[in-house]
C-alpha atoms as one frame of an Amber mdcrd trajectory, in Angstrom:
protein
 242.664 236.301  16.404 240.766 237.574  19.412 239.577 234.051  20.335 243.079
 232.535  20.687 244.858 231.703  23.948 248.025 233.805  24.214 250.789 232.958
  26.703 253.275 235.766  27.326 256.678 235.994  28.936 259.319 238.668  29.041
 262.625 239.663  30.543 260.702 240.811  33.586 257.127 240.496  34.809 256.321
 244.108  33.912 256.968 243.715  30.180 254.648 240.723  29.915 251.990 242.417
  32.031 252.081 245.525  29.824 251.564 243.477  26.681 248.810 241.471  28.398
 246.913 244.677  29.211 247.213 245.881  25.618 245.975 242.557  24.263 243.026
 242.490  26.675 242.178 246.056  25.678 242.265 244.987  22.036 239.814 242.183
  22.737 241.911 239.030  23.144 239.839 236.986  25.578 242.409 234.583  27.042
 245.775 236.177  27.865 248.095 234.507  30.367 251.538 235.240  31.822 254.105
 232.450  32.149 254.644 232.219  35.925 258.336 232.703  36.648 259.158 233.570
  33.060 261.070 231.707  30.388 264.135 231.037  32.550 262.114 229.285  35.266
 260.342 227.167  32.633 263.627 226.194  30.985 265.417 225.536  34.300 262.607
 223.155  35.302 263.364 221.037  32.233 259.937 221.637  30.723 259.521 221.196
  26.956 260.659 223.960  24.632 260.732 224.322  20.875 263.648 225.916  19.110
 263.937 227.441  15.695 261.830 229.742  13.605 258.102 229.013  13.584 256.356
 228.633  10.241 254.899 231.780   8.717 251.206 232.292   9.341 249.103 234.439
   7.056 247.719 237.401   8.991 243.956 237.663   9.248 242.611 240.786   7.511
 240.123 241.269  10.354 240.948 240.847  14.040 237.375 239.750  14.712 236.344
 242.432  17.205 236.004 246.187  17.234 238.999 247.772  18.992 238.936 248.661
  21.830 236.851 245.681  22.821 237.351 246.177  26.565 237.891 249.916  27.175
């Protein structure tokens, strides 16, 4: 949904930033990049979840007209 907070990380800062731009363009209002990436988070001993997340039924409508922020 466009009104969800999305936190991104990637192998490098550029991958996450690219996806963030696409999501903002599509209308997601709150997109954030994990500072330092996954490795920094994990190395700091911060909480992580492992395993496969439960399936979530996709919404038939994203909630905004795309592009929302051209």
